[in-house]
C-alpha positions as CSV (number, residue, x, y, z in Angstrom):
1,M,-13.6,-93.4,-63.8
2,A,-14.4,-93.4,-60.2
3,D,-18.6,-94.9,-61.0
4,T,-16.6,-97.5,-62.4
5,L,-14.3,-99.0,-59.3
6,M,-16.3,-100.7,-56.3
7,P,-15.1,-101.2,-52.9
8,V,-14.8,-105.3,-52.0
9,Q,-13.1,-107.2,-49.5
10,V,-11.1,-110.9,-49.7
11,C,-10.1,-112.8,-46.5
12,F,-8.8,-115.9,-45.6
13,A,-8.5,-117.1,-41.9
14,T,-5.1,-120.2,-40.9
15,P,-4.5,-120.2,-37.4
16,A,-1.8,-118.9,-37.5
17,E,-3.3,-115.3,-39.0
18,Q,-6.4,-114.0,-40.6
19,R,-6.0,-111.5,-43.5
20,L,-8.9,-109.3,-44.8
21,V,-7.5,-107.1,-48.0
22,S,-10.0,-104.3,-49.1
23,L,-9.8,-103.3,-53.0
24,E,-10.9,-100.9,-55.4
25,V,-11.8,-103.2,-58.5
26,A,-13.8,-102.8,-61.8
27,V,-17.3,-103.0,-61.9
28,G,-17.8,-107.0,-63.5
29,T,-15.1,-108.7,-61.4
30,T,-14.9,-112.0,-60.5
31,I,-14.3,-113.6,-57.2
32,A,-11.4,-115.4,-59.1
33,E,-9.6,-112.2,-60.4
34,A,-10.1,-110.5,-57.3
35,V,-8.3,-112.9,-54.9
36,Q,-5.6,-113.3,-57.6
37,I,-5.2,-109.5,-57.2
38,A,-5.6,-109.6,-52.9
39,M,-3.7,-113.1,-52.8
40,P,-2.2,-114.4,-55.4
41,E,-0.2,-117.0,-53.5
42,I,-4.0,-118.2,-53.0
43,D,-4.5,-121.7,-55.4
44,L,-8.8,-121.5,-55.9
45,D,-7.8,-125.1,-56.9
46,Q,-7.0,-125.8,-53.2
47,H,-10.3,-123.4,-51.8
48,R,-13.9,-123.4,-52.0
49,V,-15.0,-120.0,-52.0
50,G,-17.7,-117.6,-51.2
51,I,-19.6,-114.4,-50.1
52,F,-20.8,-113.6,-46.8
53,S,-21.1,-117.4,-46.3
54,K,-22.7,-118.7,-49.2
55,L,-20.7,-120.7,-51.3
56,K,-19.8,-119.0,-54.4
57,T,-18.2,-119.9,-57.9
58,P,-14.7,-118.2,-58.8
59,Q,-16.4,-116.9,-62.1
60,T,-19.0,-114.9,-59.3
61,V,-19.4,-111.7,-60.5
62,L,-18.7,-109.7,-57.1
63,R,-21.2,-106.8,-56.1
64,E,-20.2,-103.5,-54.6
65,H,-19.2,-104.3,-50.7
66,D,-19.1,-107.8,-51.0
67,R,-17.0,-109.7,-48.6
68,V,-14.8,-112.9,-50.6
69,E,-14.1,-115.6,-48.4
70,L,-11.9,-118.7,-49.2
71,Y,-12.5,-121.4,-47.2
72,R,-9.9,-123.8,-45.7
73,P,-10.5,-127.8,-46.1
74,L,-11.8,-129.4,-43.4
75,L,-9.2,-131.6,-41.4
76,A,-11.5,-133.7,-39.9
77,D,-15.4,-134.7,-40.9
78,P,-17.6,-132.9,-38.8
79,M,-20.0,-135.4,-38.2
80,E,-17.3,-138.3,-37.2
81,S,-15.9,-135.8,-34.7
82,R,-19.3,-135.8,-32.7
83,R,-20.0,-139.5,-32.9
84,K,-16.0,-139.6,-31.4
85,R,-17.4,-137.5,-29.2
86,A,-20.4,-138.7,-27.9
87,K,-18.9,-142.1,-27.6
88,S,-16.3,-140.9,-24.9
89,G,-18.9,-138.7,-23.0
């Protein structure tokens, strides 16, 4: 049975806290399933997901030692923010 489990991590950061949850999941577990186990309050319809900074779909099957990352929606367009800074500076 130990051969069918693998370690993964799920992480999520807000301005107030950073959460990193280590899990042992079954081989074949998807990103969505791991997030549901680690952080059931997270709505994946509201967040993009990735593995080691590369965007993935929630249906992506995890591999051993993957780090699932949940990305919050942007509050400001980075291009527009740069334009404003360039004008004022």
